C-alpha positions as CSV (number, residue, x, y, z in Angstrom):
1,M,4.8,-14.0,6.5
2,V,3.2,-11.3,8.7
3,H,5.7,-9.8,11.2
4,D,4.6,-7.7,14.2
5,T,5.4,-6.9,17.8
6,T,3.0,-6.9,20.7
7,K,3.4,-6.0,24.4
8,F,2.7,-8.3,27.3
9,K,1.7,-5.9,30.1
10,F,1.4,-6.5,33.9
11,T,-0.5,-3.4,35.2
12,D,-0.7,-4.2,38.9
13,G,2.5,-2.3,39.7
14,I,4.2,-5.4,41.1
15,S,7.8,-5.9,40.2
16,R,8.6,-9.4,38.9
17,D,12.0,-10.9,38.2
18,G,12.9,-10.9,34.6
19,L,10.4,-8.3,33.5
20,G,11.3,-4.8,32.3
21,V,9.4,-1.5,32.7
22,L,7.2,-0.8,29.6
23,K,5.8,2.4,31.1
24,R,6.8,4.5,34.1
25,A,4.3,5.6,36.6
26,T,2.6,8.9,36.0
27,K,2.7,11.4,38.9
28,K,1.7,14.7,37.3
29,A,-1.2,16.4,38.9
30,R,-3.2,16.7,35.7
31,W,-3.1,12.9,35.1
32,K,-4.5,10.2,37.2
33,P,-1.6,8.5,39.0
34,T,-0.8,5.1,37.6
35,P,1.7,2.5,38.7
36,D,4.7,1.2,36.7
37,V,3.7,-1.1,33.9
38,Y,6.0,-4.2,33.8
39,G,6.2,-6.7,31.0
40,F,8.0,-7.6,27.8
41,K,7.6,-7.5,24.0
42,G,7.0,-10.4,21.8
43,H,7.9,-10.3,18.1
44,F,5.9,-12.8,16.0
45,S,6.3,-14.1,12.4
46,L,3.0,-15.7,11.3
47,A,2.7,-17.8,8.2
48,I,-0.5,-17.3,6.2
49,K,-1.5,-19.1,3.0
50,K,-4.1,-17.9,0.5
51,G,-6.4,-20.7,-0.6
52,E,-9.7,-21.1,-2.4
53,S,-11.6,-20.3,0.8
54,G,-9.5,-17.2,1.7
55,F,-6.5,-16.7,3.9
56,Q,-5.6,-19.5,6.3
57,P,-3.1,-19.2,9.2
58,L,-0.4,-21.9,9.1
59,G,1.3,-21.1,12.4
60,V,4.0,-19.0,14.1
61,L,7.4,-19.8,12.6
62,N,9.4,-17.4,14.8
63,L,9.0,-15.7,18.2
64,I,11.5,-13.3,19.8
65,S,11.0,-12.0,23.3
66,I,12.4,-8.6,24.1
67,N,13.0,-7.4,27.6
68,R,14.8,-4.2,28.5
69,V,15.2,-4.0,32.2
70,E,16.8,-0.6,32.1
71,R,16.0,2.4,29.8
72,K,18.4,3.0,26.9
73,H,17.9,6.8,27.0
74,A,16.5,9.6,29.0
75,R,12.8,9.8,29.6
76,G,10.9,11.7,27.0
77,R,13.7,11.6,24.4
78,K,13.8,9.3,21.4
79,L,17.1,8.1,19.9
80,S,18.0,9.4,16.4
81,G,18.5,7.0,13.5
82,G,22.3,7.4,13.8
83,E,22.2,6.7,17.5
84,C,20.1,3.6,17.0
85,A,22.5,2.3,14.3
86,R,25.4,2.6,16.7
87,L,23.8,0.6,19.5
88,P,25.6,-2.8,20.1
89,E,22.2,-4.4,20.4
90,R,19.3,-2.9,18.4
91,D,15.7,-3.9,19.0
92,S,15.1,-3.4,15.3
93,E,17.3,-6.4,14.6
94,R,14.2,-8.5,15.4
95,W,12.7,-7.7,12.0
96,L,15.5,-9.2,10.0
97,H,15.9,-12.1,12.4
98,G,12.2,-12.9,12.0
99,V,12.7,-12.9,8.2
100,E,15.7,-15.2,8.3
101,S,14.4,-17.6,10.9
102,S,10.9,-18.0,9.3
103,E,12.4,-18.5,5.8
104,G,14.6,-21.2,7.3
105,H,11.4,-23.2,8.2
106,L,10.0,-23.1,4.7
107,P,10.6,-25.3,1.7
108,V,13.5,-24.2,-0.5
109,D,11.3,-23.3,-3.4
110,A,8.9,-21.2,-1.3
111,R,9.0,-17.4,-2.0
112,P,7.2,-15.8,0.9
113,I,6.0,-12.1,1.0
114,H,7.1,-10.5,4.2
115,V,4.4,-8.0,5.5
116,M,5.3,-5.3,8.0
117,D,3.6,-2.2,9.4
118,R,5.2,1.2,9.7
119,E,7.6,0.0,12.4
120,G,9.4,-2.0,9.7
121,D,10.1,1.2,7.6
122,I,13.9,1.0,8.4
123,Y,16.3,1.8,5.6
124,W,19.0,-0.8,6.5
125,L,16.2,-3.5,6.8
126,M,14.8,-2.8,3.3
127,A,18.4,-2.8,1.9
128,A,19.0,-6.2,3.6
129,L,15.8,-7.6,2.2
130,H,16.8,-6.4,-1.3
131,T,20.2,-8.1,-0.9
132,R,18.5,-11.3,0.1
133,Q,16.1,-11.0,-2.8
134,S,13.3,-11.4,-0.3
135,R,9.8,-10.1,-1.3
136,F,8.1,-7.7,1.1
137,V,5.3,-5.2,1.6
138,I,6.2,-2.5,4.2
139,R,4.0,0.4,5.0
140,A,5.9,3.7,4.8
141,N,6.4,5.7,8.0
142,H,9.1,8.2,7.0
143,D,9.0,10.8,4.3
144,R,12.4,9.7,2.9
145,K,14.6,11.7,0.6
146,L,15.0,10.6,-3.0
147,F,17.5,10.8,-5.8
148,S,16.4,12.5,-9.0
149,D,17.0,11.1,-12.5
150,S,20.2,13.1,-12.6
151,D,21.5,11.4,-9.4
152,E,21.0,14.7,-7.5
153,E,18.7,15.3,-4.6
154,G,15.2,14.9,-5.9
155,G,12.9,16.0,-3.0
156,S,11.1,13.6,-0.7
157,L,8.8,10.6,-1.2
158,R,5.6,12.6,-0.5
159,D,6.8,15.3,-3.0
160,A,6.8,12.6,-5.7
161,L,3.1,11.8,-5.2
162,D,1.2,13.2,-8.1
163,D,-2.6,12.8,-8.7
164,K,-1.8,12.9,-12.5
165,M,-0.1,9.5,-12.3
166,R,-2.0,6.7,-14.0
167,I,-4.5,4.9,-11.8
168,L,-3.9,1.2,-11.9
169,L,-7.0,0.0,-10.1
170,K,-9.9,1.2,-7.9
171,R,-11.4,-0.5,-4.9
172,Q,-14.2,0.2,-2.3
173,V,-13.0,-0.7,1.2
174,P,-14.9,-0.3,4.5
175,I,-13.0,1.9,7.0
176,N,-13.6,1.7,10.8
177,A,-14.5,4.7,12.9
178,R,-11.7,6.3,14.9
179,A,-12.5,8.3,18.1
180,A,-10.7,11.5,18.9
181,S,-7.7,11.3,21.2
182,P,-7.2,13.6,24.2
183,F,-3.7,14.2,22.9
184,G,-3.4,16.8,20.1
185,R,-0.3,15.2,18.6
186,D,-2.2,11.9,18.1
187,N,-5.1,13.7,16.4
188,R,-2.7,15.3,14.0
189,K,-1.2,12.0,13.0
190,H,-4.4,10.0,13.2
191,P,-7.4,12.3,12.7
192,P,-10.7,11.1,14.1
193,R,-13.1,9.8,11.5
194,E,-16.5,8.2,11.0
195,E,-17.1,4.7,9.7
196,R,-17.5,4.8,5.9
197,V,-16.8,3.0,2.7
198,A,-13.7,4.5,1.1
199,H,-13.3,4.8,-2.7
200,L,-9.6,4.1,-3.2
201,E,-7.4,4.8,-6.2
202,V,-4.1,2.9,-6.5
203,R,-1.0,4.1,-8.3
204,A,2.5,2.6,-8.4
205,F,5.9,3.9,-9.4
206,Q,9.6,3.3,-8.8
207,V,11.9,5.5,-6.7
208,Q,15.6,5.6,-5.6
209,L,15.8,6.3,-1.9
210,R,18.7,8.3,-0.6
211,P,20.5,6.6,2.2
212,P,20.4,8.3,5.6
213,A,23.3,10.3,6.7
214,Y,24.6,7.6,9.1
215,A,24.7,4.9,6.3
216,S,28.1,4.0,4.9
217,E,26.8,3.4,1.3
218,T,26.0,6.2,-1.1
219,Q,24.2,4.5,-4.0
220,G,20.8,4.5,-2.5
221,L,18.0,1.9,-2.8
222,V,15.8,1.4,-5.8
223,T,12.4,0.1,-4.8
224,N,8.7,0.1,-5.9
225,V,6.2,2.3,-4.2
226,V,2.4,1.7,-4.1
227,W,0.3,4.8,-3.3
228,I,-3.3,4.3,-2.2
229,K,-5.5,7.4,-1.8
230,E,-9.1,7.9,-1.0
231,H,-11.1,9.7,-3.7
232,S,-13.8,12.2,-2.7
233,P,-13.9,11.7,1.1
234,P,-16.8,13.1,3.1
235,D,-16.9,16.8,3.8
236,N,-14.6,17.9,6.6
237,Q,-12.8,14.5,6.5
238,P,-9.2,14.2,5.3
239,P,-8.7,11.5,2.6
240,G,-7.2,8.2,3.7
241,V,-3.7,7.8,2.4
242,W,-1.5,4.7,2.5
243,I,2.0,4.4,1.1
244,V,3.8,1.0,0.9
245,Y,7.1,-0.3,-0.4
């Protein structure tokens, strides 16, 4: 089950009943003025089955439309995790709803693997999936705090990555080129790169995640982590790194 959210945009600047504002007009002198972008978000849960000829799409088992007519917070400021957790209606609920709804359409003996990108790296969501005994693969987005073996604070997830860990397998994977962004922040997060074949090393280990400060429980969450790192990248190119739960 592949879960993801996409935006349906109307960029002509015309206000339509029932649509929210996805992006406000830009009026700063250094940017080319643009109109308001209206639209909505659609969250999809797509069933895919692996067969002898490869992966085959079976169909969309769940679709949630999300439309926020008014902004939830001031322009330019993101809500903290605690603030999001206290909202009466959270957009992030769509991830768990997609899991529950899509599983309801499957045979009782089916054991799907729920695949989510970095937007799905939400502590309460992973805890709920563990409680449901649902299988999942979620790409890590946050450098979460860990417990140590002595139940004390044990640094962060990225601190636990060690090249001396045993390599479980190696793969060669083609990587697409990525152009430089005009925004320095984007380049720091997603550096530009040339198209190449990456030589990947895969390691796996188990961690105990510390719950965020706003969470009511204190035991943390024990989960497996898969660390994929590029070996010997080209000169002046940072290695590709992927971390998934």
